[in-house]
Each structure stands twice: as C-alpha cells, then as structure tokens.
C-alpha positions, 0 to 999 in steps of 0.5 A: 233307794238312797237317791230318792227323797224318802219323804216323797216316796209312796208305797202301794199295798193291799195291806195299807190302812190309808187310801191313795185318795187321802194324800196330796201328791207333789211333783217329783213324788215316787210311786212304788209298786210291788210285783203282781205275784208277791207285792212289796217286800214285807219290810215295806208293808207296815200297815201303820206307815204313813207312806203305805197306801192302798187302792180300795176295792170290794171284798169280791176283788182279790187283787188288781192288775199291776198296770191297772194299779199304776194307772189309777195312782198315776191318774190321781197324781196327774189330777191333783197336779191339774194336768188333766185340765191342761190336757183338756180331759179333766174337771178339776 
C-alpha cells in the first residue's frame, strides 16, 4: 500500500455511499476489491470516505460476484479513458 498513490486508490464496497459512476477515473488509478467472502477490511470501509465506491444494485441482489464487480468497474474506467472508442466497441 505504501507504493500506491493514495489519492488515486479507489476501494469498492457495498457499504459505500458514493457510486462508482460519480467519479472521474484517471490512468494509473488503482481499484481495490475485497474477497467475495469477507469484502474489504473494516478499516477501509468508512462509508463517508471519498475513496470508497459502490456498484449500485437493487434490494433483491444480495451481492455481486467479485469477477463481475471488477469487470463493471474496469469497463467504466476504460469507457472514461476513451479505450472503448479506440477499440471500436463504444460510443463515448
């Protein structure tokens, strides 16, 4: 963790208040996800943290698979960078 740029580390948790779509990702950002069974350590899950993000779901969804969560967040970051357009698969 010491080698990461703390201002560009995003933690993902179902306990967050902020949606992953409300931030502007930048190249070099680090996306951190907890394990499927226990999530992130409690020391990293303060809901008021500006670095803690969630992937919104409905009340009927208990949790998301870790690989699905990583894919959703990574896709959004790539979309913001314009990588989807570069690959010919996006619209902006």
